[in-house]
C-alpha positions in Angstrom: 8.1 13.2 10.8 6.1 11.6 7.9 2.6 12.3 6.9 0.8 10.1 4.5 -2.3 10.4 2.5 -4.0 7.1 0.9 -6.7 8.3 -1.9 -8.3 6.3 -4.9 -10.4 3.8 -2.7 -14.0 3.4 -4.1 -16.5 0.9 -5.2 -16.0 -1.3 -8.2 -17.1 -4.7 -9.4 -15.4 -7.6 -9.4 -12.9 -8.3 -11.8 -12.3 -4.3 -12.0 -9.1 -2.4 -11.3 -8.1 0.6 -8.9 -4.8 2.3 -8.4 -4.5 3.7 -4.8 -1.8 6.5 -4.3 -0.1 7.3 -1.1 1.5 10.9 -0.9 3.9 11.9 1.7 5.3 14.9 2.9 8.7 15.3 4.1 11.7 15.6 2.1 13.4 12.1 3.0 10.4 10.0 1.7 13.0 8.6 -1.0 14.9 7.1 1.8 11.7 5.1 3.4 10.8 1.7 2.2 6.9 1.9 1.8 4.0 -0.7 2.6 0.7 -1.3 2.1 -1.6 -3.2 4.4 -5.3 -3.6 4.3 -8.1 -4.6 7.0 -11.4 -6.1 6.1 -14.2 -6.0 8.5 -14.0 -8.4 11.9 -10.4 -9.1 10.7 -6.6 -8.4 11.7 -4.7 -6.1 9.6 -2.7 -8.0 7.3 0.2 -7.3 4.6 -0.7 -6.4 0.9 2.5 -5.4 -0.4 5.8 -3.5 0.3 8.8 -1.4 -2.0 11.9 -0.7 -1.0 13.5 2.3 -0.3 15.1 2.3 -4.2 12.6 0.8 -5.4 14.4 -2.2 -6.8 12.8 -4.3 -4.5 9.1 -5.4 -4.1 7.3 -7.9 -2.0 4.1 -9.2 -2.2 1.1 -11.5 -0.1 0.5 -14.5 -2.0 -3.3 -13.3 -2.3 -2.4 -10.7 -4.3 0.8 -11.5 -6.5 -0.2 -11.2 -9.9 -2.9 -8.8 -9.8 -1.5 -5.7 -7.7 1.6 -3.9 -8.6 3.4 -1.5 -6.2 5.5 1.0 -7.7 6.9 4.8 -6.1 7.5 7.9 -7.8 10.0 9.8 -5.2 10.0 12.8 -7.2 6.2 13.3 -5.7 6.9 11.8 -3.4 4.3 9.2 -3.8 3.6 5.3 -4.0 1.0 3.2 -6.3 -0.6 0.1 -5.6 -2.5 -0.7 -9.2 -5.2 -3.4 -8.4 -6.1 -5.8 -11.0 -8.8 -8.8 -11.5 -9.7 -7.4 -8.0 -12.4 -10.0 -6.0 -14.8 -9.4 -3.3 -12.6 -10.8 -0.7 -10.1 -7.9 -1.7 -12.9 -5.5 0.1 -11.3 -3.7 2.8 -9.5 -0.1 4.3 -6.6 0.2 2.8 -3.1 1.9 4.6 -0.3 3.0 3.2 2.8 2.8 5.7 6.5 4.1 5.9 9.4 2.0 7.3 12.4 3.0 10.0 14.8 2.9 9.4 16.0 4.8 6.2 17.4 2.9 3.6 15.3 -0.1 4.4 14.4 -3.0 2.1 10.9 -4.6 1.9 9.0 -6.1 5.3 5.8 -7.5 5.5 6.0 -7.2 9.3 3.4 -4.2 10.3 5.5 -3.4 13.3 8.6 -2.4 11.3 6.4 0.5 9.7 6.2 3.5 12.0 4.3 5.8 10.2 0.6 5.2 8.6 -1.8 6.4 7.2 -5.9 7.2 7.4 -6.3 4.6 4.9 -9.0 4.3 1.9 -11.6 2.1 1.4 -12.1 -0.4 -1.1 -15.3 -1.8 -1.7 -15.5 -4.6 -4.6 -19.1 -5.8 -5.4 -19.8 -9.4 -6.6 
């Protein structure tokens, strides 16, 4: 079992930056590919970014490519989503998720992620 806790959300002006963190419990964190998804009011959850279990591979949605950077620190059981040049359309609840099986690569498919955090709100004002 893996428990995920997101933090770092908040209110920021357009053009600003935020760094989201996702802290994981469990000794096997380093074996999981991790992903971030977001859901805006009235919209379906959408993929944001994914990082492989080793950290060697990352994959981003076109809408955030070049603005968001996903990284992981396996020693701290934490993944980080650095968000820059934020836009009002980035407003959403952001969720981190862990993918099974272990030692998986990146994925944009939400059904391939088995553990989810509770989410953190990001609001970007214009």
